[in-house]
N, C-alpha and C positions, 0 to 999 in steps of 0.2 A: 230610478236608476242611481241617483246620487246616494240614496239610503243603502242600496245593495253594495255599492263601492265602499262606503264607510264601514259597513259590517265586515267586508272582506279585509280591508286594511286593518281594522281593529283585531280581527282574528289572526292575521299574520303577525302583528305586533305582539299579541299575547303568546303565540307560538314561539317567537324569537326570545321573548322574556323567559318562558319556561325552559327552553333549551339552555339559556345562559345560566339559570339558577341550578338546573340539574348538573351542568358542567362544573360549577363551583362547589356544590354540596357533595356530588357523587364521588369525587376522587377518581384516581386512576387505578384500573384493575392491575393486579400483579400476577406474574407467572413465575413459578419456580420449577425448574426442570431437574429431575433426578434420573441418573442412569445407573445401572447395576445389574444384579441378577437375583433370581428367585431360586431358592433351594426347596424343591417340593418333596415332602415326606411321602411315605408309603400310603397308598389308598386303602381305605377301610370300609367294609360293609357295602351297602347298596344291593341292588338287584342286578344280576348278570345273566344273559342268555345269548345263544347263538342261533343264527338262521343262515345256513350255508357258511360262506367265508366271512360273514359279517358278525362282529361281536357288538353287543349292546350293553351299556351300563347305565343305570339310573340311580340317583341319590347316593353316589359314592362320596365319602368324606375324605378330605385331605387337609393337612396342616402344612404350613410353609414358613420359611424364614426369608426375609428380604435384606439384601446387602447393597450398599452403594458401590461405586467403582473402586473405592479404596479398601474393600472388604470389611467395612464397618457395618455391623448389624444395625439396621434402621427400623426394623419392625417385624412383626409376626402376623400371621393370619390363618384363616381357615376357609374352606369352601365346600360347596356341594356341587359335584360334577356329574354331567350326563354326557355320554359318548356313544357314537356309532363309528366303527372303523372296520375296514377290510383287512383281515389278517394276512392276506396274500399280497396285496398291493401297497398297504400302508396308507391308504387314503380314507378320509372320513371327516367328521365334525366332532367338536367338543364344546360344551357350553354349560353355564351354570351361574351360581351366585357366590359372592365372596365377601369376607370382612377382612379389613387390614388395619391393624393398630400400629401407627407410626410412632415410634418412641423417640426418634431423633428430633430434637428441637421442640418437643412437646406439641407437635402438630395435632395429634389425636387420631380418632377412629373414622374410618371410611367404610361404607357398604355399597355394593353394586353388583354388576353383572359382567361376565366376560364371554367371549365367543372365539373359537379357533377353527381354522381350516387346516386339516392334515393332508399333506400331499407327499407320497413316497417317503413316509416316516419323518417328514419335516413339518413343523407346526409354525404357523403365523397367526397371531391373534391380537385382539384388542380388549381393553377393559375400560369401563366407565364407572366411576365411584362418586358418591356424594358424602360429604362430611356429616357426622352425627355428633350430638352432645356439644362439647366445646368447639368442634370443627364444623358445626352447622353453617351452611352458606358456602363452604369451600367445595370445589369440584375437582376431580382428578381424571385425566384421560391418559391412557397409555397404550403401548404396543410392545409385543415381545415376539421372539422367533428363536428357533433352535431345533435340534433333533428331538422328536416327540418322546422317545423312550428315555431320554436323558433327564434326570431330575433337576439339572441346572439349566435355567432359561434366562438369557439376557433380556433386559427390558429398558424402556425409557418411559418415564411418567412425568406429566406436566400437571402441577397443582395450580389451579386458578382461584384467586381470591377476587371476586368481582368488585368488591368494595375497596380494595387496596389496603394499605396499612395505615 
């Protein structure tokens, strides 16, 4: 009994020590929030077909520019888009992959996925991106909303550096 209690106490002490060391060495995660808008260029290529009032698109290429809230260009990107939408109601889904090269502050390149819900020609979506190259280890999560047929979409993006600065 005494031996078991000693093992438990030693395990708890070790755990507390590890937590303290990780807290000292690990640093505080930092979050940077960027708000602005995306200017989406024309779609190119892909495969399109219709089934009744539903339009389907797969592998459609788009390029875009990203601006902050003061109209400063902060990056460019490209994406591969898939979409299903009802031409009569304006309801549907859009999803795909994207790359974003943030030029502001030398943050770097991010790659990831996005998904959108289209309702009555209005889109709401989210994006999850992971840093590559010099940005490896960073993560970005964002949301955007606006008229689906409008090339300008407001967004908010949070860049997380889990290791802090």
